[in-house]
N, C-alpha and C positions, 0 to 999 in steps of 0.2 A: 503493499499499500504505499502509496506517495501522495503528494501534495502539489497543487499548481500554486506557485508563488506569484508569478506575474506572467502578463499577456503584453506582447509588445507587436506593433505594426509600424509600417511606413507606406504611405499612400503613394510614394514614386520611389523608384529603383534608384538606388545609388545615395540614398539619405539614409539616416541612423533611424533604426526602429525606437517609438517612444511607447511607455506603457499606457495602457487602456484599462478601464474598470470592467469591461466584457467585452465577447467577441461572438461573432457568429460562425460556426464551423460548417460549411457547405459540403455535402458529398462531390467527390471528384471534382473538387476546387479548391478546398482550402478556406483561411478565414476571409471573409469579406470585407474588402476595402484595403487587404495587404496587397501591396504592388507585388509580391511574389506568388500569390496564388495562382490555380491555374490548371489546365489538364494535363498534368504531368506528374512525375513520381516525387518531386520535392515540393508539396505542397505547403507543408508546416515543417519548422525548424524547431528542433528542441535541444534545450542544453540544462545539465544538471546543475542545480543551486550550489552543491558542493564544489563543483570545478570553478565556478565563479568566484566563490570565497576563496578559495585555494589561491586564484589569480591575483585577487586583492590582498591576500596576505604578503604577496612580494612588493607591496608598495603601489600596484597599479590603481589609479583611481576610474575604476570603471561603474557605469550605471547598466541598468537593466537595459536590453536591447542594442547594446553597444558593440555587440558581435555579430549583429544580424540575426539573433533567435527571435523566435514567435513567443515560445512557452519556456518560462524558467520552472523546472519541476524540482521537487525536492524528494531525494529517498531512493534514485535509481543511479546506477552507474550505467549509462545508455551504451557506452562504447563495447560492453562487455554481453550485450544482449544480442541475440541472432536478429537478421533482419527477417521480417514475418511477424515479429512480437506486436501484439496489440494492446492497446492503451483505453480504457473508458474513462471518459470524464462527463459525468452527468449521462445525459442522452447521446454524447458523441461518441465514436468509436474511431481511433485511429489505428493505422497499421505501419510500422516501421519498414522502410524501402532501402536506405541508405544510410551508411556508417560514414561520416566524415565527409570532407569534399577538397577538390583543389582550389587555393585560392589564386584566380587569375590576376585580380587586382586588389593589393592589399588594403584593407580598412584603415580607418583612423586611427584605432587603437593600435594596430600594427606601426603605423609611422611614428605613434607616440612613444611606443615603449618597445618595440621591435618584436613582438610576441602576439599572437593571438589563437585562443584555444579553440575556435569553431572549427577549424578543417581537421583537426583530431580527436575533439570531444564531442563536438555536435553530431546530431543524427536527424533524418529527414522522414517525414512519414506523409501518407497519403489519409484523406477522409474517407471511411467507408460509411458511417451513418452521422447524420447532421445534428446538430444541437447548439445552444447557447451556453458559453462557459465563463466562470468568474474566477479571480485568484481566490484562494481558500478551497476550492474545490478538491474532492479527493479523486487521486489517480489509482486506478486499478490495473494492474499489470496481468495480462492473458497470454498465456504460452502460445507459441505457433501452433495452427492446427496439425496434426502428425499426418493427416490423409490430403493435405492441401496438395494440387499438382506440382510438379518440379518445375521450378524456372528456368528458361533458357534465353539465351541471346545469340544472333547470328551476325556475323562481321564478314563482308567480303573485303577482299584485299585486291584491288585494281587502281591502277595510275589513271589510264583512261575513263575508268568508271566513275571515280572520285571527281575527274575534271568534267563530267557531262559529255565526254566524246563518245561513250558507249554505255547502252542502257544495262543494267544490272538484271540480270534474270534468275542468277544463280542465288543470290542472298533471299530475294522473296521466295522463291521455292523451297529452300530449307526452312523458312518460315511457316511455308503452307504445310509441309510434311511434318514438322515438329508439332504444329496445331492439331493437326488431325491425329497425331499420337498421344495427344492429351497433355501437352507441355503447355506451361503459360509462358508466351512471348514477352519480355520485358524491356528490351531493346535489341534495335535494327540499325547496324552501323556500316557505314560505305566508307573506307579509308585508303589513300595511298600504300603502294608498297615499300612503304617506310619502316625500317627496323624499329627504331627508337616509338614509333606511334605504335604500332603493334604492339609493342611489349607495355608501354602505357596504358592502353585500353585493356588489355587482357589481364593486367594486374588491377584496375579499377574494378572491371567486372567482377573478379573473384575476390576482391578485398572490401570494397565499398559497397557493392549490390549483391553480393555473396550469392551469384548466380548459380544454379547447379549444373547446368549444362551451357557451353560455348562451343559453338560450332563456327569454324571458319572455312572460306572457301576463296581458293585461288592463293597463287604465290608458292606453289609447291613444286614447282618445275625447276629446270637447269637454265633459266635465264637468270642473268647477273642480280636484277632486281627481286627475284624469287627468294625471299628472305623469311618467309612465315614458319617453316619448321625451325629455323635457328632462334627466331624471336620466342617462340611457343616454348621451345627446350630451356631457355634461360628464366624464364617466369615461373616453370614448374618446380616443385617439390620432389615430386615422383614422377616417373614416366611409366605410361600404361603401354608398353610398344604392342601388346598383343592385338589391340583394337586396328593399330594402323596396319599391323601385318596382316590381320584377317580382311580387311577393305582391299589391300594389294593382290592377296592373293583370289579374293573373289574377283576383282576387277580384271585378272589375267585370263580368266574364262571368257570375258569380253572383248579383250584387246592386249596384245602382247605388249604396247606401249604402256600399260600399266606399271611396268617395271621402271619406269622412268620417274614414277612420283616418289618424293622425298617427304611425303607427309608424315607427322608425328601425333601422338597422341600423349597427355599427361595430366596431371594432378596439381592444383595450387589450393592449398586449403582443402575446402570441401567442394571446389569446382572442377568438374572434367573438362577438359579442352579437347576439342577432335579436330584435326585438319583435314578439310577435303579439298579434291581438284576444283577447279575453276569452271569447267564446262557443266551446264544445267544436265546433260545426260549422266555424266559422272556423279554428280550429286544424288540424282534421284536414286541410280542404281546403289552408289554406296550407303545411303542412308536407308532405304527400304531393307537393306541386307544387315544392317547393324544395328538399328534401332530397338529390334526385340531383345538384344541381349543387353543394350545400356541401361535399360531400367534397374535390371537388378544389381548392376554394377552401382548404380546412383544410391539406392535403398542401402547398400552395404555402405559406402562413403559417408552418408549422411545419418547413419544409425537406424534405419528403418528396420533392417534385418541384419541378422550376423552371421548364419549359416550358409554356407556354398556347398557343402556337402550333399550329395543324394544318397538315401538309404538303399 
């Protein structure tokens, strides 16, 4: 059980949030009148009172809202809660969607004292059920639903596609096949074949979004710019070579050129990353072959089952 200490909003982006006496949470939107609300996964930002007080103890004079947070809540260490955790505040229900964020333009507090806790301690949520909230309201934590669908994201790696010079049909096809298999698609990404960008996005999806499955398409061949396998290998804690080997072996029954694929598969935290080739035909063949087995692996990885043995 926690307690809502303060509510802060800003009517314009780029301005500091200020405390208000009440707020209306609207489903799939966020806080009415707050500039950062909208139909996306970062509708409401949350920060623990304890983190703010620890920052103040270092001599930093910060007011509520200084870090860009909407809700200051006492009683939770948000960063150590899993994405999918829900919070009931009166009639409103929020679900955590992201941990931390990247700071593109440092806030006024950072420029003043050289530090900001929001990127590493703040979390974000979407509004599932609306309601009016007030400082002093109780906040009840609800564990993630163990039966909820696995989340997934697809990422297309293509220089021409990212420049609008070629239509990306492989990424949307990945999304379609995953959706048909019961996955909840939380992000769709089209970026160039750039090593550092690929690493950054894979790390963000695994660490901040805690996506269960990330499927990449493209960048697995012999071209100089094909660096998806190297970027994937670097961000993974453990490799899962059997998946890539099985896809290659199956694809060899379709075309001998499958031997030229350098795709890999691996694990970062509790996220499984699977590289696929860039062609729509290869995407469909590979996913339809491997998807039935991936679900069991994800169940083990996320603690939903523990026994792989057959009697």
